[in-house]
VEXKOLDO-554936 format. One line per 4 residues: their letters; for each residue x, y, z of N, C-alpha, C. Coordinates in nm, 3 decimals. Example, Ala and Ser with C-alpha at 12.3 -4.5 7.8 and 13.67 -1.06 7.14 Angstrom:
<pts>
as	1.319/-0.569/0.780/1.230/-0.450/0.780/1.320/-0.330/0.780 | 1.285/-0.225/0.708/1.367/-0.106/0.714/1.290/0.003/0.787;
</pts>
This chain:
<pts>
mrts	0.103/-0.116/0.009/-0.016/0.002/-0.027/0.113/0.109/0.013 | 0.058/0.215/-0.103/0.115/0.340/-0.111/0.044/0.465/-0.050 | 0.105/0.534/0.059/0.013/0.633/0.089/0.107/0.767/0.099 | 0.035/0.869/0.056/0.095/1.020/0.052/0.034/1.094/0.159;
pflf	0.129/1.186/0.201/0.070/1.275/0.299/-0.062/1.347/0.293 | -0.106/1.394/0.408/-0.235/1.484/0.396/-0.231/1.604/0.378 | -0.279/1.705/0.302/-0.234/1.829/0.303/-0.351/1.891/0.378 | -0.302/2.005/0.465/-0.415/2.076/0.505/-0.350/2.193/0.529;
ltti	-0.435/2.283/0.457/-0.376/2.429/0.427/-0.461/2.514/0.506 | -0.383/2.578/0.604/-0.454/2.641/0.719/-0.517/2.781/0.702 | -0.455/2.851/0.592/-0.498/2.974/0.588/-0.608/2.961/0.482 | -0.506/2.949/0.338/-0.609/2.940/0.225/-0.570/2.794/0.153;
gfla	-0.638/2.779/0.076/-0.596/2.619/0.020/-0.691/2.558/-0.086 | -0.663/2.531/-0.183/-0.710/2.473/-0.284/-0.755/2.294/-0.288 | -0.658/2.264/-0.202/-0.634/2.105/-0.177/-0.599/2.070/-0.103 | -0.651/1.960/-0.023/-0.584/1.913/0.081/-0.637/1.745/0.088;
stvv	-0.515/1.666/0.055/-0.547/1.532/-0.003/-0.435/1.423/0.071 | -0.515/1.306/0.087/-0.455/1.204/0.122/-0.476/1.078/0.030 | -0.352/1.037/-0.050/-0.378/0.951/-0.172/-0.317/0.801/-0.155 | -0.413/0.703/-0.170/-0.359/0.563/-0.141/-0.392/0.482/-0.239;
acgd	-0.289/0.394/-0.291/-0.306/0.305/-0.396/-0.284/0.167/-0.345 | -0.367/0.083/-0.403/-0.336/-0.056/-0.351/-0.276/-0.146/-0.456 | -0.249/-0.302/-0.425/-0.170/-0.350/-0.551/-0.237/-0.385/-0.670 | -0.184/-0.468/-0.753/-0.251/-0.489/-0.863/-0.374/-0.577/-0.858;
kdgg	-0.506/-0.532/-0.905/-0.623/-0.606/-0.903/-0.643/-0.720/-1.012 | -0.554/-0.693/-1.107/-0.565/-0.784/-1.211/-0.479/-0.946/-1.238 | -0.375/-0.914/-1.212/-0.306/-1.031/-1.207/-0.266/-1.076/-1.333 | -0.328/-1.009/-1.455/-0.297/-1.059/-1.579/-0.392/-1.168/-1.650;
dsga	-0.416/-1.148/-1.757/-0.504/-1.298/-1.817/-0.432/-1.421/-1.815 | -0.473/-1.516/-1.779/-0.395/-1.666/-1.784/-0.407/-1.707/-1.899 | -0.480/-1.641/-1.997/-0.478/-1.709/-2.119/-0.546/-1.836/-2.170 | -0.670/-1.881/-2.055/-0.724/-1.990/-2.071/-0.751/-2.032/-2.198;
sadt	-0.813/-1.949/-2.291/-0.895/-1.969/-2.411/-0.795/-1.954/-2.528 | -0.651/-1.972/-2.470/-0.532/-2.003/-2.576/-0.555/-2.106/-2.684 | -0.634/-2.191/-2.667/-0.648/-2.311/-2.737/-0.517/-2.392/-2.754 | -0.457/-2.446/-2.706/-0.343/-2.498/-2.710/-0.334/-2.650/-2.789;
dgdt	-0.454/-2.670/-2.838/-0.477/-2.805/-2.901/-0.409/-2.813/-3.053 | -0.371/-2.720/-3.097/-0.303/-2.699/-3.223/-0.429/-2.710/-3.337 | -0.561/-2.759/-3.322/-0.675/-2.753/-3.396/-0.647/-2.805/-3.532 | -0.580/-2.941/-3.550/-0.571/-2.946/-3.701/-0.692/-3.044/-3.744;
dadt	-0.775/-3.044/-3.636/-0.931/-3.094/-3.658/-0.929/-3.229/-3.715 | -0.839/-3.328/-3.673/-0.863/-3.443/-3.702/-0.950/-3.543/-3.603 | -0.967/-3.429/-3.499/-1.055/-3.468/-3.382/-0.962/-3.547/-3.312 | -0.846/-3.507/-3.294/-0.750/-3.577/-3.183/-0.706/-3.526/-3.075;
dadt	-0.815/-3.396/-3.068/-0.778/-3.278/-2.932/-0.827/-3.330/-2.830 | -0.912/-3.445/-2.806/-0.968/-3.485/-2.689/-1.065/-3.366/-2.644 | -1.097/-3.286/-2.739/-1.216/-3.192/-2.678/-1.356/-3.244/-2.674 | -1.381/-3.372/-2.682/-1.505/-3.428/-2.653/-1.619/-3.390/-2.759;
dtda	-1.562/-3.312/-2.877/-1.627/-3.301/-2.985/-1.704/-3.381/-3.035 | -1.824/-3.392/-3.043/-1.931/-3.512/-3.102/-1.958/-3.449/-3.273 | -1.941/-3.338/-3.269/-1.973/-3.297/-3.421/-1.901/-3.348/-3.557 | -1.823/-3.429/-3.521/-1.741/-3.530/-3.635/-1.662/-3.409/-3.705;
dtda	-1.656/-3.285/-3.668/-1.557/-3.213/-3.697/-1.520/-3.212/-3.841 | -1.614/-3.183/-3.931/-1.587/-3.198/-4.092/-1.525/-3.068/-4.104 | -1.512/-2.938/-4.034/-1.477/-2.831/-4.045/-1.394/-2.820/-4.169 | -1.416/-2.769/-4.271/-1.369/-2.744/-4.391/-1.264/-2.648/-4.402;
dadt	-1.280/-2.576/-4.303/-1.133/-2.475/-4.286/-1.029/-2.517/-4.223 | -1.008/-2.644/-4.177/-0.920/-2.723/-4.106/-0.842/-2.649/-3.999 | -0.911/-2.526/-3.970/-0.873/-2.474/-3.840/-0.731/-2.401/-3.865 | -0.699/-2.350/-3.970/-0.578/-2.296/-4.015/-0.574/-2.138/-4.009;
dadt	-0.661/-2.088/-3.901/-0.705/-1.973/-3.873/-0.617/-1.940/-3.774 | -0.533/-1.953/-3.686/-0.439/-1.961/-3.583/-0.525/-1.913/-3.495 | -0.664/-1.971/-3.487/-0.728/-1.947/-3.354/-0.802/-1.818/-3.358 | -0.906/-1.776/-3.468/-0.978/-1.672/-3.441/-1.099/-1.701/-3.390;
dadt	-1.133/-1.854/-3.358/-1.242/-1.862/-3.322/-1.323/-1.819/-3.229 | -1.409/-1.721/-3.261/-1.503/-1.655/-3.166/-1.441/-1.601/-3.047 | -1.343/-1.630/-3.012/-1.288/-1.555/-2.875/-1.158/-1.474/-2.898 | -1.100/-1.462/-3.021/-1.006/-1.375/-3.075/-0.907/-1.326/-2.973;
dtds	-0.925/-1.345/-2.834/-0.812/-1.306/-2.745/-0.747/-1.193/-2.763 | -0.825/-1.068/-2.796/-0.734/-0.925/-2.787/-0.722/-0.839/-2.693 | -0.738/-0.940/-2.575/-0.723/-0.839/-2.445/-0.602/-0.861/-2.387 | -0.520/-0.934/-2.450/-0.355/-0.960/-2.410/-0.314/-0.917/-2.262;
gtaa	-0.421/-0.949/-2.154/-0.402/-0.949/-2.024/-0.419/-0.804/-1.968 | -0.527/-0.717/-2.036/-0.537/-0.598/-2.019/-0.637/-0.597/-1.866 | -0.618/-0.499/-1.782/-0.653/-0.497/-1.643/-0.814/-0.451/-1.656 | -0.887/-0.488/-1.575/-1.012/-0.456/-1.546/-1.024/-0.308/-1.474;
dvvg	-1.150/-0.254/-1.468/-1.147/-0.146/-1.399/-1.099/-0.114/-1.264 | -1.071/-0.003/-1.238/-1.018/0.020/-1.090/-1.125/0.099/-1.008 | -1.080/0.087/-0.868/-1.190/0.200/-0.815/-1.118/0.327/-0.763 | -1.167/0.427/-0.814/-1.127/0.582/-0.779/-1.228/0.620/-0.649;
slti	-1.156/0.658/-0.549/-1.227/0.694/-0.439/-1.237/0.838/-0.398 | -1.328/0.894/-0.357/-1.285/1.069/-0.290/-1.375/1.057/-0.198 | -1.299/1.146/-0.093/-1.382/1.173/0.036/-1.373/1.328/0.051 | -1.474/1.386/0.039/-1.511/1.527/0.024/-1.546/1.620/0.150;
mdfa	-1.451/1.706/0.199/-1.523/1.786/0.278/-1.511/1.963/0.260 | -1.567/2.020/0.355/-1.563/2.166/0.350/-1.424/2.223/0.376 | -1.374/2.306/0.270/-1.243/2.369/0.352/-1.247/2.442/0.471 | -1.344/2.538/0.512/-1.343/2.577/0.610/-1.369/2.542/0.752;
dgaa	-1.450/2.434/0.735/-1.448/2.408/0.870/-1.418/2.232/0.888 | -1.395/2.177/0.764/-1.354/2.038/0.758/-1.503/1.929/0.769 | -1.591/2.002/0.745/-1.710/1.928/0.770/-1.743/1.820/0.650 | -1.769/1.712/0.664/-1.793/1.625/0.541/-1.910/1.690/0.440;
lsgv	-1.915/1.676/0.325/-1.998/1.748/0.203/-2.055/1.601/0.157 | -2.206/1.622/0.185/-2.286/1.516/0.134/-2.364/1.575/0.021 | -2.367/1.488/-0.086/-2.444/1.516/-0.194/-2.385/1.590/-0.298 | -2.255/1.570/-0.291/-2.163/1.619/-0.398/-2.173/1.539/-0.505;
aasa	-2.186/1.588/-0.635/-2.208/1.491/-0.766/-2.060/1.477/-0.791 | -2.019/1.354/-0.795/-1.911/1.334/-0.876/-1.911/1.233/-0.996 | -1.828/1.253/-1.079/-1.840/1.157/-1.192/-1.691/1.132/-1.270 | -1.674/1.027/-1.348/-1.539/1.000/-1.399/-1.562/0.891/-1.513;
agdt	-1.528/0.900/-1.614/-1.521/0.800/-1.719/-1.672/0.750/-1.742 | -1.764/0.818/-1.725/-1.902/0.784/-1.739/-1.976/0.731/-1.625 | -1.893/0.722/-1.499/-1.963/0.654/-1.408/-2.007/0.767/-1.280 | -2.124/0.786/-1.241/-2.144/0.901/-1.176/-2.202/0.853/-1.032;
astd	-2.188/0.926/-0.924/-2.242/0.878/-0.809/-2.245/1.017/-0.700 | -2.316/1.002/-0.602/-2.279/1.132/-0.486/-2.249/1.084/-0.377 | -2.154/1.186/-0.289/-2.081/1.150/-0.181/-2.223/1.109/-0.067 | -2.193/1.020/0.031/-2.261/1.003/0.141/-2.267/1.100/0.249;
ssgy	-2.302/1.044/0.354/-2.312/1.181/0.485/-2.170/1.184/0.527 | -2.081/1.104/0.501/-1.927/1.132/0.525/-1.843/1.189/0.433 | -1.914/1.206/0.333/-1.834/1.265/0.210/-1.761/1.179/0.122 | -1.793/1.056/0.122/-1.710/0.945/0.063/-1.811/0.903/-0.056;
vqlm	-1.723/0.902/-0.185/-1.787/0.819/-0.282/-1.695/0.743/-0.381 | -1.731/0.651/-0.445/-1.639/0.553/-0.517/-1.684/0.547/-0.679 | -1.576/0.564/-0.774/-1.638/0.551/-0.912/-1.519/0.467/-0.966 | -1.579/0.383/-1.064/-1.516/0.286/-1.168/-1.459/0.355/-1.269;
vpan	-1.317/0.332/-1.269/-1.258/0.431/-1.395/-1.171/0.318/-1.465 | -1.127/0.334/-1.566/-1.042/0.249/-1.651/-0.924/0.221/-1.598 | -0.828/0.134/-1.601/-0.699/0.137/-1.542/-0.606/0.143/-1.680 | -0.508/0.187/-1.683/-0.385/0.202/-1.785/-0.422/0.360/-1.859;
gdve	-0.436/0.440/-1.827/-0.430/0.579/-1.866/-0.496/0.696/-1.797 | -0.518/0.803/-1.840/-0.538/0.916/-1.774/-0.692/0.936/-1.752 | -0.726/0.990/-1.649/-0.896/1.008/-1.621/-0.878/1.111/-1.523 | -1.008/1.212/-1.563/-1.027/1.312/-1.492/-1.185/1.278/-1.421;
amat	-1.187/1.320/-1.300/-1.290/1.286/-1.212/-1.354/1.463/-1.183 | -1.493/1.471/-1.172/-1.509/1.610/-1.123/-1.599/1.600/-1.015 | -1.601/1.698/-0.938/-1.695/1.717/-0.796/-1.772/1.847/-0.811 | -1.875/1.836/-0.783/-1.952/1.987/-0.798/-2.085/1.982/-0.672;
vdgy	-2.079/2.080/-0.601/-2.202/2.124/-0.515/-2.236/2.271/-0.535 | -2.331/2.297/-0.523/-2.361/2.446/-0.499/-2.287/2.524/-0.393 | -2.221/2.641/-0.414/-2.163/2.717/-0.323/-2.016/2.701/-0.332 | -1.960/2.597/-0.407/-1.819/2.569/-0.410/-1.769/2.582/-0.563;
idsy	-1.651/2.602/-0.566/-1.598/2.591/-0.724/-1.594/2.430/-0.745 | -1.637/2.436/-0.886/-1.626/2.299/-0.948/-1.477/2.273/-0.956 | -1.479/2.124/-0.925/-1.319/2.079/-0.925/-1.316/1.981/-0.986 | -1.166/1.956/-1.062/-1.168/1.869/-1.153/-1.027/1.802/-1.126;
ftfa	-1.019/1.662/-1.102/-0.879/1.605/-1.048/-0.856/1.503/-1.170 | -0.729/1.530/-1.222/-0.683/1.436/-1.335/-0.589/1.333/-1.258 | -0.572/1.207/-1.313/-0.499/1.115/-1.248/-0.451/1.027/-1.354 | -0.318/0.986/-1.348/-0.264/0.877/-1.444/-0.280/0.782/-1.361;
vdea	-0.348/0.684/-1.405/-0.411/0.537/-1.364/-0.313/0.438/-1.384 | -0.267/0.363/-1.303/-0.219/0.211/-1.372/-0.318/0.098/-1.351 | -0.282/0.027/-1.264/-0.372/-0.093/-1.243/-0.390/-0.104/-1.100 | -0.406/-0.021/-1.019/-0.430/-0.004/-0.868/-0.545/0.086/-0.827;
dfgl	-0.630/0.027/-0.753/-0.731/0.127/-0.664/-0.652/0.252/-0.611 | -0.713/0.364/-0.589/-0.696/0.477/-0.533/-0.763/0.568/-0.488 | -0.741/0.660/-0.393/-0.835/0.726/-0.342/-0.779/0.890/-0.301 | -0.877/0.982/-0.295/-0.822/1.137/-0.300/-0.905/1.158/-0.177;
gtfl	-0.868/1.248/-0.083/-0.946/1.295/0.031/-0.931/1.448/-0.008 | -1.009/1.517/-0.020/-1.028/1.676/-0.063/-1.102/1.761/0.015 | -1.081/1.896/0.020/-1.174/1.983/0.056/-1.204/2.100/-0.058 | -1.340/2.077/-0.084/-1.378/2.200/-0.195/-1.371/2.312/-0.127;
vgda	-1.365/2.422/-0.211/-1.324/2.552/-0.182/-1.463/2.644/-0.204 | -1.514/2.709/-0.099/-1.642/2.781/-0.112/-1.612/2.890/-0.227 | -1.696/2.939/-0.306/-1.675/3.043/-0.383/-1.656/3.185/-0.312 | -1.674/3.214/-0.189/-1.638/3.323/-0.083/-1.500/3.341/-0.051;
tada	-1.462/3.191/-0.034/-1.316/3.177/0.007/-1.248/3.211/-0.113 | -1.251/3.169/-0.235/-1.175/3.212/-0.358/-1.163/3.355/-0.382 | -1.291/3.393/-0.347/-1.302/3.569/-0.382/-1.216/3.626/-0.295 | -1.206/3.608/-0.191/-1.118/3.655/-0.082/-0.965/3.649/-0.117;
vyga	-0.927/3.545/-0.164/-0.786/3.521/-0.188/-0.761/3.626/-0.314 | -0.834/3.600/-0.419/-0.814/3.711/-0.539/-0.832/3.841/-0.487 | -0.909/3.868/-0.395/-0.903/4.012/-0.352/-0.792/4.057/-0.271 | -0.727/3.942/-0.192/-0.604/4.005/-0.111/-0.482/4.009/-0.250;
lgls	-0.504/3.967/-0.364/-0.405/3.977/-0.465/-0.449/4.100/-0.536 | -0.536/4.159/-0.509/-0.584/4.264/-0.609/-0.647/4.254/-0.742 | -0.695/4.115/-0.736/-0.764/4.057/-0.831/-0.920/4.028/-0.844 | -0.978/4.017/-0.968/-1.107/3.948/-0.968/-1.136/3.835/-0.976;
rdpa	-1.194/3.732/-0.971/-1.186/3.586/-1.003/-1.276/3.597/-1.128 | -1.227/3.584/-1.235/-1.277/3.580/-1.414/-1.383/3.449/-1.403 | -1.502/3.456/-1.433/-1.565/3.297/-1.443/-1.542/3.259/-1.573 | -1.457/3.345/-1.679/-1.440/3.275/-1.814/-1.287/3.197/-1.818;
kgil	-1.225/3.218/-1.685/-1.075/3.155/-1.679/-1.123/3.060/-1.559 | -0.979/2.984/-1.538/-0.976/2.891/-1.427/-0.874/2.898/-1.323 | -0.867/2.807/-1.244/-0.758/2.769/-1.132/-0.683/2.653/-1.179 | -0.567/2.650/-1.170/-0.491/2.535/-1.184/-0.415/2.518/-1.053;
vvta	-0.419/2.383/-0.978/-0.340/2.367/-0.878/-0.268/2.255/-0.908 | -0.138/2.251/-0.888/-0.039/2.134/-0.909/0.027/2.111/-0.763 | 0.043/1.995/-0.712/0.091/1.948/-0.581/0.200/1.874/-0.631 | 0.310/1.868/-0.523/0.438/1.801/-0.537/0.455/1.705/-0.404;
fggs	0.391/1.594/-0.393/0.410/1.530/-0.256/0.577/1.462/-0.278 | 0.655/1.439/-0.152/0.783/1.396/-0.163/0.857/1.470/-0.035 | 0.980/1.448/-0.049/1.078/1.514/0.045/1.036/1.468/0.177 | 1.119/1.498/0.269/1.116/1.430/0.432/1.025/1.468/0.493;
sgfq	0.929/1.564/0.469/0.814/1.592/0.506/0.703/1.556/0.452 | 0.674/1.507/0.357/0.570/1.440/0.263/0.534/1.560/0.163 | 0.603/1.659/0.168/0.605/1.788/0.055/0.731/1.794/-0.005 | 0.719/1.796/-0.147/0.884/1.805/-0.208/0.896/1.984/-0.212;
pgat	0.982/2.012/-0.151/1.034/2.170/-0.157/1.123/2.172/-0.292 | 1.135/2.304/-0.341/1.227/2.326/-0.450/1.169/2.257/-0.593 | 1.022/2.272/-0.589/0.947/2.209/-0.707/0.907/2.340/-0.800 | 0.961/2.335/-0.907/0.880/2.457/-0.966/0.805/2.429/-1.089;
vdvg	0.716/2.512/-1.122/0.595/2.434/-1.213/0.591/2.538/-1.297 | 0.591/2.536/-1.438/0.537/2.612/-1.524/0.429/2.571/-1.635 | 0.352/2.616/-1.680/0.236/2.592/-1.768/0.233/2.686/-1.896 | 0.193/2.644/-1.996/0.215/2.697/-2.165/0.061/2.761/-2.163;
ldyd	0.003/2.830/-2.074/-0.121/2.895/-2.067/-0.100/3.026/-2.014 | -0.176/3.116/-2.077/-0.187/3.267/-1.994/-0.255/3.260/-1.850 | -0.194/3.318/-1.769/-0.264/3.338/-1.636/-0.228/3.482/-1.567 | -0.321/3.527/-1.451/-0.315/3.662/-1.401/-0.196/3.644/-1.293;
avmv	-0.182/3.533/-1.204/-0.097/3.509/-1.083/-0.091/3.380/-1.056 | 0.048/3.367/-1.002/0.061/3.218/-0.941/0.127/3.238/-0.806 | 0.095/3.157/-0.728/0.127/3.154/-0.565/0.177/3.014/-0.522 | 0.223/3.020/-0.412/0.265/2.901/-0.334/0.223/2.930/-0.191;
rdta	0.252/2.829/-0.094/0.194/2.823/0.036/0.324/2.893/0.095 | 0.303/2.989/0.188/0.423/3.036/0.237/0.375/3.089/0.410 | 0.404/2.981/0.492/0.373/3.038/0.628/0.413/3.155/0.688 | 0.527/3.172/0.640/0.602/3.316/0.680/0.537/3.427/0.655;
splg	0.458/3.423/0.559/0.376/3.557/0.515/0.239/3.569/0.617 | 0.197/3.669/0.634/0.094/3.720/0.690/-0.060/3.670/0.615 | -0.026/3.645/0.484/-0.126/3.607/0.388/-0.151/3.445/0.413 | -0.017/3.374/0.435/-0.020/3.235/0.445/0.035/3.164/0.291;
fslg	0.056/3.291/0.221/0.101/3.250/0.060/0.189/3.353/0.014 | 0.255/3.325/-0.112/0.343/3.424/-0.151/0.350/3.410/-0.296 | 0.380/3.512/-0.378/0.367/3.502/-0.503/0.531/3.419/-0.557 | 0.493/3.329/-0.653/0.594/3.241/-0.702/0.544/3.117/-0.762;
nttl	0.609/3.057/-0.815/0.599/2.903/-0.873/0.693/2.796/-0.861 | 0.780/2.823/-0.712/0.851/2.718/-0.665/0.803/2.706/-0.520 | 0.806/2.566/-0.508/0.737/2.513/-0.377/0.879/2.542/-0.266 | 0.816/2.591/-0.117/0.901/2.642/-0.031/0.947/2.542/0.056;
egns	1.060/2.537/0.132/1.085/2.425/0.251/0.988/2.443/0.348 | 0.938/2.332/0.419/0.875/2.345/0.531/0.692/2.401/0.507 | 0.689/2.383/0.398/0.543/2.445/0.348/0.461/2.311/0.255 | 0.329/2.332/0.246/0.255/2.230/0.162/0.317/2.268/0.047;
awvv	0.335/2.168/-0.037/0.393/2.181/-0.170/0.294/2.214/-0.286 | 0.197/2.319/-0.297/0.104/2.325/-0.396/0.150/2.450/-0.467 | 0.106/2.472/-0.590/0.164/2.571/-0.696/0.012/2.625/-0.728 | -0.058/2.737/-0.746/-0.185/2.767/-0.783/-0.159/2.891/-0.858;
flnv	-0.226/2.866/-1.003/-0.233/2.957/-1.093/-0.367/3.000/-1.094 | -0.364/3.168/-1.120/-0.485/3.197/-1.101/-0.554/3.270/-1.221 | -0.676/3.272/-1.235/-0.734/3.333/-1.377/-0.641/3.262/-1.529 | -0.662/3.140/-1.514/-0.588/3.078/-1.633/-0.694/3.061/-1.741;
epga	-0.632/3.099/-1.861/-0.707/3.084/-1.964/-0.742/2.928/-1.999 | -0.867/2.886/-2.019/-0.898/2.763/-2.034/-0.832/2.688/-2.162 | -0.832/2.548/-2.132/-0.748/2.444/-2.237/-0.672/2.353/-2.158 | -0.617/2.260/-2.267/-0.548/2.170/-2.246/-0.383/2.198/-2.219;
vaps	-0.334/2.149/-2.093/-0.185/2.172/-2.084/-0.108/2.085/-2.018 | -0.013/2.060/-2.054/0.074/1.951/-1.968/0.140/1.991/-1.893 | 0.163/2.032/-1.758/0.242/2.134/-1.667/0.392/2.083/-1.690 | 0.497/2.148/-1.663/0.622/2.078/-1.648/0.675/2.109/-1.486;
leva	0.717/2.031/-1.428/0.793/2.019/-1.309/0.893/2.006/-1.294 | 0.992/2.046/-1.233/1.132/2.063/-1.227/1.189/2.051/-1.062 | 1.263/1.952/-1.022/1.292/1.950/-0.896/1.461/2.022/-0.859 | 1.481/2.115/-0.770/1.598/2.136/-0.757/1.696/2.023/-0.756;
dssv	1.679/1.928/-0.679/1.751/1.792/-0.636/1.750/1.706/-0.762 | 1.849/1.711/-0.844/1.846/1.622/-0.968/1.819/1.481/-0.959 | 1.843/1.417/-0.822/1.860/1.301/-0.810/1.692/1.248/-0.794 | 1.584/1.345/-0.775/1.483/1.312/-0.720/1.359/1.309/-0.871;
tctv	1.305/1.201/-0.863/1.214/1.166/-0.992/1.088/1.204/-0.957 | 0.986/1.255/-1.035/0.867/1.287/-0.976/0.749/1.218/-1.143 | 0.660/1.159/-1.055/0.576/1.087/-1.157/0.423/1.160/-1.117 | 0.323/1.122/-1.216/0.217/1.174/-1.189/0.118/1.091/-1.123;
wpse	0.050/1.110/-1.012/-0.011/1.035/-0.926/-0.126/0.978/-0.963 | -0.156/0.828/-0.936/-0.097/0.763/-0.889/0.007/0.674/-0.956 | 0.032/0.706/-1.072/0.095/0.630/-1.178/0.257/0.611/-1.114 | 0.318/0.475/-1.158/0.465/0.482/-1.116/0.556/0.542/-1.191;
savd	0.488/0.549/-1.327/0.597/0.591/-1.442/0.577/0.717/-1.518 | 0.417/0.761/-1.511/0.377/0.866/-1.604/0.443/0.978/-1.540 | 0.507/1.052/-1.649/0.601/1.171/-1.603/0.524/1.300/-1.677 | 0.446/1.292/-1.769/0.374/1.384/-1.872/0.224/1.357/-1.868;
tevt	0.149/1.445/-1.815/-0.023/1.408/-1.807/-0.058/1.544/-1.870 | -0.173/1.537/-1.946/-0.214/1.650/-1.985/-0.332/1.686/-1.892 | -0.390/1.798/-1.860/-0.516/1.844/-1.762/-0.538/1.941/-1.832 | -0.690/1.960/-1.834/-0.765/2.048/-1.876/-0.812/2.152/-1.749;
vhad	-0.784/2.289/-1.811/-0.821/2.376/-1.726/-0.965/2.431/-1.768 | -1.056/2.427/-1.691/-1.190/2.480/-1.701/-1.245/2.618/-1.658 | -1.305/2.688/-1.747/-1.346/2.810/-1.708/-1.435/2.807/-1.591 | -1.430/2.896/-1.485/-1.479/2.875/-1.365/-1.475/2.745/-1.305;
gash	-1.358/2.689/-1.287/-1.324/2.566/-1.218/-1.212/2.559/-1.166 | -1.175/2.459/-1.072/-1.036/2.454/-1.040/-1.012/2.282/-1.052 | -0.886/2.298/-1.152/-0.815/2.210/-1.187/-0.697/2.123/-1.112 | -0.708/2.009/-1.069/-0.584/1.970/-0.991/-0.532/1.837/-1.053;
lhyn	-0.379/1.873/-1.031/-0.292/1.754/-1.057/-0.188/1.758/-0.968 | -0.174/1.574/-0.942/-0.050/1.571/-0.834/0.039/1.490/-0.873 | 0.158/1.523/-0.828/0.317/1.454/-0.843/0.365/1.380/-0.740 | 0.420/1.270/-0.752/0.488/1.199/-0.652/0.644/1.196/-0.640;
cr	0.680/1.278/-0.576/0.854/1.294/-0.609/0.932/1.191/-0.513 | 1.029/1.129/-0.568/1.084/1.043/-0.469/1.226/1.012/-0.498;
</pts>
């Protein structure tokens, strides 16, 4: 079981999360339908066929018979779970509409919901409820179940943050949050994030600042390692993340190998991407 730290951003925050991944669900296709009988159809294959097997095709089709076996051991869907709370007071949010890859459900009284998503690919999950910013979470999924515990941010809280920076929240633009897990504290310091879209401001968590954050795109030692871009032009982007320590490798959560994943910035929404650095 892989577990990442829990982000609790005490002054302002757009994400607080615990990520958990479990082992391989699939184990691979054992190939039980591989038809190892050779199928020369002289009916010597002890298959108990009583149909006299006149089979004019002499089964020279290398076993395309009905089952074609094109799955090559692909994994079944995996479980992606969300636990959603209110940022301001930590209360569980029930009735949040969550969706991913065509599966939809709502959070229960504890803020918990499960969604089935495809293995081996990028998946975007969405969580919405009145009074909060619509949130989108992009994952690079392997073949393990995973979970995310998160706080949704109220519209009033977001407006206050923009106001502190002398900005107004533009409903035609969005927010992009990139978080880097890692380091001895569970958060990766010295992680610099860049994006190829226009934005009005970028900030990082900074407990030394009276506001709780400071302008910049490089995470600071001793702080939660998120980088937040405000009033970002909507569109698809693959953020770049570089760490000052060249010995550290970062992959997109929860994948063990994906390093470049495209995330969509949505108008009037908050899009989230996580990296695991080690």
